[in-house]
N, C-alpha and C positions, 0 to 999 in steps of 0.2 A: 322377764320383758322383752322378748326380740324385736328389733328395730320392727319403727313403725311405716317407712320403706324409706324413709328419706324423706318424705315434705313436710312441710312445719308451717305449723298456721303464725300467722300478724295478725295483728288484730288494729283497726282503725276508728275513732269514734270522733266523728267532726261537728262538733259544734250542734248535743245534742242535749236533748231534755224531755223529762217525762213529768206528770205533773199526776199525782193521786186526787182526783173533779172531791172526793169525799172527803179525803182528809185536810183538803184545803193548801198543800205548798207545795210547791217542787219539789220530788227527789232527787230529780240530777239541774242543776240550770247550765243550758251550754257551755258543757264537756266536749272539749276535746283533747283525745289523747292518745299515744301512737307506741303498740308493744311489738315489740322485734319478735321473730320467730327465734324460739328457744331460748327465752328469755325468761327470767322467774321476777314480778314484781306483785312486792307484797299490795294490799288497799287497804288503809289505816285508816280511821277517825274512829269517833266515837260513832252511838248506836242511833239510828237514825239522820246520819247521816250521807246518806246514798252506795256505799257499800251495796248490798246486798240489791237495789233495782240495777246498779251497771250489774253481774253477775247475770240476771234475768237476762238483758235485752241480749246479752252474749247468743243463750243459748233457748232463745226468741219464748222464754213462757212470760216476757212484761213486752212488747213495743213502744219506741222511742216516736215520742208525739210531732220530734222536729228534729232536721239535722242526721245522718247516714250512722248505721253501722257497720261496721263493714269486717267479717270473719276469713282469711282467706284467700281474700278478694273478693266477696261476694257479700249481698246485700242480706244482714239476714231476715228485711221485712221482705222481700222477695222468695225468699225460701222457709220451703215446712219446715217445722222446726224438730220434723222424726229426721227427717235428712239430715238437715245443719246437726243435730247431734251425736249422727255416729264413729264423728270423728274427736270429740270429744269424753270425759269424765267430767261428770259432775257429780261431788261430794259434799253434802254437806253435814251440818253442826248436832243433827240429833237420824237414825244410821239407820233407817228406813228400811230396814232389813222384811223380810218376808217371812213371819213366823214359824208356819209350822215347812218351812226349808231347812235342811241341814246348810253350813259355812259351805262345800262344796256346791250344792245346790243355787243357793242363791249368786254364788261367783260363777256358777254356771247359767244362770238366767241373761247377766244381761249378751251372753257368747247366745246363746237362741233363741233369744227375738229378731239376731239377725239370721235366722237359719243356714247358719251353720253347720257344718257336714259336724256328726255326734263323732268323728275319732277327734276333729281338733278341739271338740268344747272342751274335752276330757284332755284331751294334751292342752290344751293354755288353760284350763284351772287348776293342774295341777303343778302347772309354770310360777302361778302366780300365786298362791300356797303359800310355796316354797318363800318367794317373794319378800310375803309381808308375817313368816313364821305361824304359819299353821296347818302345817300341814299332817301332824300329828294330830287336827281337833279340824280333822275336813268329816267327820261326821258329826260333829255337837252341834245341835241346833241355836238357836241364839239366845234364848233363855236361861241356856246351860255356859256362856261364855261373859266375860266380863266386858263391863264398859271400853275396856281400853282395845279386847278383841271383838267385838261386835263393829265397829268403827274399821279396825283395820280390813274385818270382811268387807265391810261396805267399800273403802279402797279397792277393796279384791274388785270386786265387781264392776269397779267404775274403769278399770285399768282393764277387761278382758277386750274391750274391742282393740285394745293398741293403741288408744286417745294421739292424739297431735296437738291436743288443749287437755291440761288440766285447768278444772275452774274449780278449786274449794271455797267454799264461804265459812270459815268459823270450824273450821276441821278441830282443833282440839278445844274445843268450848268447856266444852264439858269431863273433860280430861284430863287427870291428875301428871306432877311431872314427867318419870318416865314412862308413862304411855304417851305425853305426846313427844318426848323424843327420840320415842318407836314408831308415831307414823311421818315427823319431820323426818327421817331418813329412808323411811322409803320413799316420799317422794321426791326426796335431792337425793339421791342413786338413780328414777327412773330419770327423772329428768340433765345429769348428768350425764347418763350412761345413751340415752336416745334420743337429745337432744328437747324433750318436747318443750312447749310452752308454759309455762306453770302462772295463774293470775289465783290468789291465794286474799283473802279477806282474812282480817286477824285484830283480834287488842291484845293482842299476845308481846308484849314490848319485851320481856325478853329474847324471845323467837328470831322477831325482824331485828335483834340490832346483834347476835349472835352469827345471821347468816349474814347480813351485812350485801347484803343484794337491790333492787332498786325499792323507792318506797315512795307511791304518790298518795296523797292524803287528800278526805274528801272534805269538805266544815259545811253545812246549810244548802248541799246538794251539788255542791262546787272543789272543784282538783284546789288546791291554795297552796299545794310547794308538788315540787315531784323532783327526790334527790337519789342520785345513784350513789350505792355504799354509804348512807349515811347514818346517824344512830335515831331510834324516834324517844321520844322523850315518853311520852305516852300521855301526855299534855299537851298535845297540838303544837308540836314543834319536831323539828327535826333538827340535824347539825350535820355538818359535814365533820 
């Protein structure tokens, strides 16, 4: 993936709270967090502890009830979501591919919606297919690809706009260890070579401990630990 232009995304949450009235609890409560440009941060914690809500606030699928969420110095509450997401690559646990489009077309779609010139779309898509190791399966439909291959197409689609921030919500959750490793290798390559900011929510203890990056743990909507290069025991503990 070619460079993003040298401008990277910094994230700042200031006393952020988010409550879902129907659920009757606070998904996030008084969360303050600073993430430097070009860093890789794991969000960990049990299901329902606020990881997905925090990510949704960043790309404006949800808005905070109180506090501020800033991305690249911009208050997300004051920005159109479509504009905000142009600088992001968003990856989900479910692949969300367009079933009637080929791998090539699924990846290209992300560039086409930004009205890029057709020649540039084709060039970028070929580059991305090489990066994710699917150049020989560009013409396959999603139903003709394995789960791991489908996730790599989804990652390719997220990378086509050369994002400055990658937001990944359990991207290896449905994959076997071999395919999980391939996903991590792709994201790690992009992170290292292009200084992209990565925020990665996961339950995968082995991935967190192997990469030895910053680990932020959420519990009942609060940040309860924040360790740089710490091990995560997976039972709610981090160790230096």
